[in-house]
C-alpha positions as CSV (number, residue, x, y, z in Angstrom):
1,M,-13.8,-131.7,124.3
2,R,-14.2,-129.7,127.4
3,M,-12.6,-126.3,127.2
4,T,-10.3,-125.0,129.9
5,S,-11.4,-121.7,131.6
6,A,-8.6,-119.9,129.9
7,A,-9.3,-121.2,126.4
8,L,-13.1,-120.5,127.0
9,A,-12.2,-116.8,128.0
10,A,-10.1,-116.5,124.9
11,V,-12.9,-117.7,122.7
12,L,-15.4,-115.6,124.3
13,A,-13.2,-112.6,124.1
14,L,-12.8,-113.4,120.4
15,A,-16.7,-113.8,120.0
16,G,-17.1,-110.3,121.1
17,C,-19.0,-111.1,124.3
18,V,-16.8,-108.6,125.9
19,A,-16.8,-105.7,123.5
20,S,-13.8,-103.6,123.1
21,P,-13.5,-100.4,121.0
22,G,-12.6,-100.7,117.3
23,P,-9.5,-99.0,116.0
24,E,-9.2,-95.3,115.5
25,T,-10.4,-94.0,112.1
26,G,-9.7,-90.9,110.2
27,G,-12.3,-88.7,108.5
28,T,-15.2,-89.1,110.9
29,E,-15.9,-85.5,110.5
30,D,-17.4,-86.2,107.0
31,L,-19.8,-89.2,108.4
32,P,-23.4,-88.5,109.1
33,P,-24.5,-88.5,112.8
34,G,-25.0,-92.1,114.0
35,Y,-22.8,-93.6,111.3
36,P,-23.0,-96.5,110.9
37,P,-26.7,-97.1,111.8
38,K,-27.3,-100.7,113.4
39,M,-29.4,-103.0,111.3
40,G,-30.0,-105.8,114.0
41,A,-28.5,-108.4,116.1
42,L,-27.5,-112.1,116.5
43,T,-27.6,-113.4,119.9
44,G,-27.1,-116.9,121.4
45,T,-24.4,-119.1,122.9
46,L,-20.8,-120.0,122.0
47,A,-19.4,-122.9,123.8
48,G,-22.6,-122.6,126.2
49,A,-21.8,-119.0,127.2
50,P,-23.8,-116.0,126.1
51,A,-22.6,-114.3,123.0
52,A,-23.8,-111.5,120.9
53,W,-23.0,-109.6,117.5
54,Q,-24.6,-106.6,115.7
55,T,-25.0,-105.9,112.0
56,Y,-24.4,-102.5,110.6
57,D,-25.1,-100.4,107.4
58,F,-21.9,-98.8,106.2
59,S,-23.5,-97.7,102.8
60,I,-22.5,-94.2,101.6
61,G,-23.4,-93.7,97.9
62,A,-23.2,-97.4,97.4
63,F,-24.4,-100.8,98.9
64,D,-22.1,-101.6,101.7
65,A,-24.1,-103.5,104.6
66,S,-23.0,-106.2,106.8
67,A,-26.1,-108.1,106.3
68,Q,-27.1,-108.5,102.6
69,A,-28.3,-110.8,99.7
70,S,-27.3,-110.6,96.3
71,A,-27.5,-112.7,93.1
72,D,-24.6,-113.8,91.0
73,W,-25.0,-112.3,87.7
74,Q,-24.1,-115.4,85.7
75,S,-25.8,-118.1,87.6
76,G,-28.6,-116.2,89.2
77,E,-27.6,-117.9,92.7
78,V,-28.9,-115.9,95.6
79,S,-26.4,-115.6,98.4
80,V,-27.0,-114.3,102.0
81,L,-23.9,-112.7,104.0
82,L,-24.2,-111.7,107.5
83,I,-21.2,-110.1,109.2
84,G,-21.7,-109.6,112.9
85,Y,-19.6,-107.2,114.9
86,P,-18.9,-107.1,118.6
87,P,-21.7,-105.0,120.2
88,G,-21.0,-101.2,119.8
89,A,-17.9,-101.7,117.9
90,P,-18.5,-101.5,114.1
91,Q,-14.9,-100.8,113.3
92,A,-13.5,-103.7,115.1
93,D,-11.7,-106.4,113.1
94,A,-11.2,-109.0,115.7
95,G,-14.2,-111.0,116.8
96,R,-16.1,-110.6,113.7
97,L,-18.7,-113.3,112.8
98,W,-19.1,-114.3,109.2
99,V,-22.1,-116.3,108.2
100,S,-22.9,-117.1,104.5
101,G,-25.0,-119.5,102.5
102,D,-26.7,-119.9,99.1
103,F,-30.6,-120.0,98.8
104,G,-31.1,-120.9,95.1
105,Q,-32.7,-118.7,92.5
106,S,-34.5,-116.5,95.1
107,L,-34.3,-115.3,98.6
108,R,-36.5,-117.6,100.4
109,R,-37.3,-118.9,103.9
110,G,-35.7,-122.2,104.8
111,A,-32.1,-123.8,105.0
112,A,-29.2,-122.4,103.0
113,Q,-27.2,-124.6,100.7
114,A,-23.4,-124.9,101.7
115,P,-23.6,-122.6,104.6
116,E,-20.3,-121.5,106.2
117,V,-19.5,-119.8,109.5
118,M,-16.3,-118.1,110.7
119,L,-15.3,-116.3,113.8
120,V,-12.2,-114.4,112.7
121,Q,-9.3,-113.2,115.2
122,G,-8.2,-110.2,113.0
123,K,-8.6,-108.4,109.9
124,D,-7.5,-111.2,107.3
125,R,-10.3,-113.9,107.1
126,D,-7.6,-116.5,106.1
127,G,-5.7,-115.8,109.3
128,P,-6.4,-117.4,112.9
129,R,-10.2,-118.2,113.0
130,L,-12.7,-120.6,114.3
131,T,-14.5,-122.1,111.2
132,S,-17.2,-124.6,110.3
133,Q,-15.2,-125.9,107.4
134,G,-15.1,-129.6,107.5
135,Q,-17.6,-129.5,110.4
136,T,-21.3,-129.0,110.6
137,A,-23.2,-125.7,109.9
138,E,-26.7,-124.6,109.4
139,L,-28.2,-121.1,108.2
140,V,-32.0,-121.0,108.3
141,I,-34.2,-118.0,107.4
142,D,-37.6,-118.0,109.3
143,T,-39.3,-115.1,108.2
144,I,-38.9,-112.4,105.4
145,G,-40.6,-109.1,106.0
146,P,-42.5,-107.1,103.5
147,A,-41.0,-104.3,101.1
148,R,-41.0,-101.0,102.8
149,P,-41.3,-97.7,101.0
150,D,-38.0,-95.9,99.9
151,S,-36.0,-98.8,101.3
152,Y,-33.6,-101.4,99.8
153,S,-34.0,-103.9,102.8
154,R,-36.2,-106.5,104.3
155,R,-36.4,-107.5,107.9
156,V,-35.4,-111.2,108.2
157,T,-35.3,-113.6,111.1
158,G,-33.7,-116.9,111.5
159,R,-31.1,-119.1,113.1
160,I,-27.6,-120.3,112.9
161,R,-25.9,-123.4,114.3
162,A,-22.3,-124.5,113.6
163,R,-19.5,-126.5,115.2
164,L,-16.4,-124.2,114.9
165,C,-12.8,-125.4,115.2
166,P,-9.5,-123.6,114.7
167,Q,-7.6,-123.1,111.5
168,G,-5.0,-120.6,110.2
169,Y,-3.0,-120.5,113.5
170,A,0.7,-120.3,113.4
171,A,2.6,-123.5,113.9
172,G,3.2,-124.2,117.6
173,A,0.5,-121.5,118.6
174,A,-1.9,-122.4,121.4
175,L,-5.2,-123.3,119.9
176,P,-8.7,-122.8,121.2
177,D,-10.9,-125.9,121.5
178,C,-13.9,-126.4,119.1
179,A,-16.8,-124.8,120.1
180,D,-20.7,-124.9,119.4
181,L,-22.4,-121.9,118.1
182,A,-26.1,-121.5,118.4
183,L,-27.9,-118.2,117.4
184,R,-31.0,-116.3,116.4
185,F,-30.9,-113.4,114.2
186,D,-33.4,-110.4,113.7
187,T,-31.9,-107.9,111.2
188,D,-32.5,-105.8,108.3
189,L,-31.2,-107.5,105.0
190,Q,-30.0,-105.2,102.3
191,V,-31.3,-106.4,98.9
192,S,-31.5,-104.8,95.4
193,S,-34.7,-103.9,93.8
194,T,-34.2,-106.6,91.1
195,L,-33.5,-109.6,93.7
196,P,-36.1,-112.4,93.4
197,I,-37.7,-112.9,96.8
198,T,-40.2,-115.7,97.7
199,P,-41.8,-114.5,100.8
């Protein structure tokens, strides 16, 4: 379906192609300079137009990065989560990109199982959003960098493709059209020292 110019502009604004400042936050005087540090970027196209997001490390005393891999403590299933923020707006709620997928019993190169991609409009991930649910999605890791001294992260690169369609909008609300997303990512990925990794 061809998007109208107004619908395309709304989707691109939601995607963070036009960055807007995030909400005011209190207590910033206690945060280290440069907080949160940027981890990497996701760049490509949404509905054929340029789009970009950035990943950040919010960790202070505990793991809290927007690009991370973890293993389920019961099944051992390794999952990757990438949360992209509009460029320069790490506190923004609207326009966040959520990408997740499972990689089996180790962090490895190749395609994820059951990948999901969402572009959320506000703070609530269950609210208005563009989602790959019921559509097609792909999350592929192309490279995993070596361990680095005194670091809990590995550099990873890869690609994301998804067909995103609207969900969670109020009855009667104007809906954006479905849109195709195609991205490359290059980011640090936070991992624990015990996470199994197959380079």
